[in-house]
C-alpha positions in Angstrom: -197.4 -21.1 -106.8 -198.3 -19.2 -110.1 -201.5 -17.8 -111.3 -202.1 -19.5 -114.6 -204.9 -18.6 -117.0 -205.6 -21.2 -119.7 -207.5 -19.9 -122.7 -209.4 -22.9 -124.2 -209.2 -24.6 -120.9 -211.9 -27.1 -121.5 -210.5 -28.5 -124.8 -208.1 -31.4 -125.2 -204.8 -29.7 -124.7 -206.2 -27.0 -122.4 -208.0 -29.5 -120.2 -204.9 -31.5 -119.7 -202.9 -28.4 -118.9 -205.5 -27.2 -116.4 -205.5 -30.6 -114.7 -201.7 -30.8 -114.5 -201.2 -27.2 -113.2 -204.0 -27.6 -110.6 -202.5 -30.9 -109.4 -199.3 -29.0 -108.6 -201.1 -26.5 -106.5 -201.1 -23.6 -108.9 -204.0 -21.0 -108.9 -205.6 -22.0 -112.2 -208.3 -20.2 -114.2 -209.9 -21.8 -117.2 -211.5 -19.6 -119.8 -213.8 -21.2 -122.4 -217.1 -20.6 -124.0 -218.6 -23.7 -122.6 -218.3 -25.2 -119.1 -216.3 -28.4 -118.7 -218.0 -31.8 -118.6 -216.0 -32.8 -115.6 -214.7 -29.8 -113.6 -211.3 -30.1 -111.9 -211.3 -29.5 -108.2 -209.8 -26.1 -107.2 -210.0 -24.6 -110.7 -211.9 -21.4 -111.4 -214.0 -21.7 -114.6 -214.8 -18.5 -116.5 -217.2 -18.3 -119.5 -215.7 -16.0 -122.1 -214.0 -15.7 -125.4 -210.5 -14.7 -126.5 -212.2 -12.7 -129.2 -213.5 -10.3 -126.6 -210.3 -9.5 -124.7 -211.7 -6.3 -123.0 -214.2 -8.5 -121.1 -211.3 -10.8 -120.0 -209.1 -8.0 -118.8 -210.0 -8.6 -115.1 -209.2 -12.3 -115.5 -205.9 -11.7 -117.3 -204.8 -8.9 -114.9 -202.2 -10.2 -112.5 -201.7 -13.6 -114.2 -198.2 -14.9 -114.1 -198.8 -17.0 -117.2 -201.5 -17.0 -119.9 -201.7 -20.2 -121.9 -203.3 -20.2 -125.3 -204.7 -23.6 -126.1 -206.9 -22.4 -128.9 -207.9 -24.9 -131.6 -208.6 -23.3 -135.1 -211.8 -25.2 -135.6 -215.4 -24.4 -135.7 -216.1 -20.7 -135.4 -212.4 -20.2 -134.6 -211.3 -21.7 -137.9 -210.2 -18.4 -139.4 -209.5 -16.5 -136.2 -206.8 -18.5 -134.4 -203.9 -16.3 -135.6 -205.8 -13.1 -134.8 -206.5 -14.5 -131.3 -202.9 -15.1 -130.5 -201.9 -11.7 -131.9 -204.5 -10.1 -129.6 -203.1 -11.9 -126.6 -199.5 -11.0 -127.6 -200.5 -7.3 -127.9 -202.4 -7.3 -124.6 -199.7 -8.9 -122.6 -196.7 -7.0 -124.0 -195.0 -5.1 -121.2 -197.2 -6.5 -118.5 -194.7 -9.1 -117.2 -197.2 -11.9 -117.9 -195.7 -14.7 -119.8 -197.6 -16.1 -122.8 -197.4 -19.9 -123.4 -198.8 -21.2 -126.7 -199.8 -24.7 -127.8 -198.4 -24.8 -131.3 -198.7 -27.2 -134.2 -196.5 -30.1 -135.2 -195.9 -28.8 -138.8 -193.9 -25.8 -137.6 -191.2 -28.2 -136.3 -188.1 -28.8 -138.3 -187.8 -32.2 -139.9 -184.1 -32.5 -138.8 -181.4 -30.1 -137.5 -180.9 -27.4 -140.0 -183.5 -29.0 -142.3 -186.8 -27.8 -143.6 -190.0 -27.6 -141.6 -192.4 -30.5 -141.7 -194.8 -28.0 -143.3 -192.5 -27.4 -146.2 -192.3 -31.1 -146.9 -196.0 -31.3 -147.7 -199.2 -31.4 -145.7 -202.4 -33.3 -146.8 -205.0 -30.9 -147.9 -207.4 -31.8 -145.1 -204.8 -30.7 -142.5 -203.3 -27.7 -144.4 -205.4 -25.0 -142.9 -204.7 -26.0 -139.3 -201.0 -26.5 -140.1 -200.9 -23.0 -141.7 -202.4 -21.5 -138.5 -199.7 -23.2 -136.5 -196.9 -21.8 -138.7 -198.4 -18.3 -138.8 -198.9 -18.3 -135.0 -195.1 -18.9 -134.5 -194.5 -16.1 -137.0 -196.6 -13.7 -134.9 -194.7 -14.6 -131.7 -191.3 -14.3 -133.4 -192.1 -10.9 -134.7 -193.6 -9.7 -131.4 -192.2 -6.8 -129.3 -189.3 -7.7 -127.0 -191.5 -6.7 -124.1 -193.4 -9.9 -124.5 -192.1 -13.0 -122.8 -193.4 -16.1 -124.6 -192.8 -19.7 -125.4 -194.5 -22.1 -127.8 -194.6 -25.9 -127.5 -194.8 -28.0 -130.7 -196.5 -31.3 -130.1 -195.4 -34.4 -132.1 -197.1 -35.7 -135.2 -199.7 -37.7 -133.3 -201.3 -35.6 -130.6 -205.0 -35.3 -130.0 -208.2 -36.6 -128.4 -208.2 -39.6 -130.8 -205.0 -40.8 -129.2 -205.3 -39.6 -125.6 -202.9 -42.0 -123.9 -202.0 -41.8 -120.2 -199.6 -39.9 -118.0 -196.2 -41.7 -117.9 -194.3 -38.8 -116.3 -191.8 -38.9 -119.1 -191.1 -36.9 -122.3 -188.2 -35.7 -124.4 -187.6 -32.3 -125.9 -186.0 -31.8 -129.3 -185.2 -28.1 -129.6 -186.8 -27.1 -132.9 -186.7 -30.6 -134.4 -189.8 -32.9 -134.3 -189.3 -35.6 -131.6 -189.5 -39.3 -132.8 -188.7 -42.5 -131.0 -186.2 -45.2 -132.2 -188.9 -46.7 -134.4 -189.8 -43.4 -136.1 -193.0 -42.9 -134.1 -193.9 -39.3 -133.1 -196.4 -39.2 -130.3 -197.2 -38.0 -126.8 -200.2 -38.3 -124.6 -202.3 -35.3 -123.5 -201.2 -35.6 -119.9 -197.5 -35.8 -120.7 -197.7 -32.9 -123.1 -199.2 -30.9 -120.3 -196.4 -32.1 -118.0 -193.8 -30.6 -120.4 -195.7 -27.3 -120.7 -196.1 -26.9 -116.9 -192.5 -27.9 -116.3 -191.5 -25.0 -118.6 -193.8 -22.6 -116.6 -192.2 -23.7 -113.3 -188.6 -23.8 -114.6 -188.2 -21.5 -117.6 -185.7 -22.7 -120.2 -187.2 -21.2 -123.4 -187.7 -17.4 -123.4 -189.1 -16.0 -126.6 -188.5 -19.4 -128.2 -190.2 -22.6 -129.1 -189.4 -26.3 -128.4 -190.7 -29.7 -129.4 -191.8 -32.5 -127.2 -192.5 -36.3 -127.6 -191.5 -39.7 -126.4 
């Protein structure tokens, strides 16, 4: 059993990760600025902000894994990259692994090919896509004393297409995952399944990977 702290644990990705990890018997702590609408049994909920890491030090201390499920929206619009940088700095050399929910646009379009980001992003999504790309840059440039992994969701992933838990997913290395019809999607519960599987059975150290159906 691992002690897993999920930053942004009441959001879409974070809430699914919290539920999946708790269902497997892990000691789960959710950190968010607002309480959940429907608490998950057995989860410890802490009110706090990643922008005030000193106040979260007692929560982060002793964690096996800290998950960053921060959405660069609202008052976090321009602070997402700084938040991950702060977590990376705080966890370097501690032995705590940092798991990050990334963005789809940082995935490669094909093996050896350009990133989806470089093929063009609609203006209304450009800021969030840029945050995702820069977040990966922060992790890649981090000190070797930080053990991290980042998971790229597929193109369609969010509360507007929540889906259900199927218990299945595929990984694609650095390449965006699409099905035989060209669809790129995963439900929230199955994304969480993939991330918690990586926590339990590490296969990507200081690396990223994509998931989808």
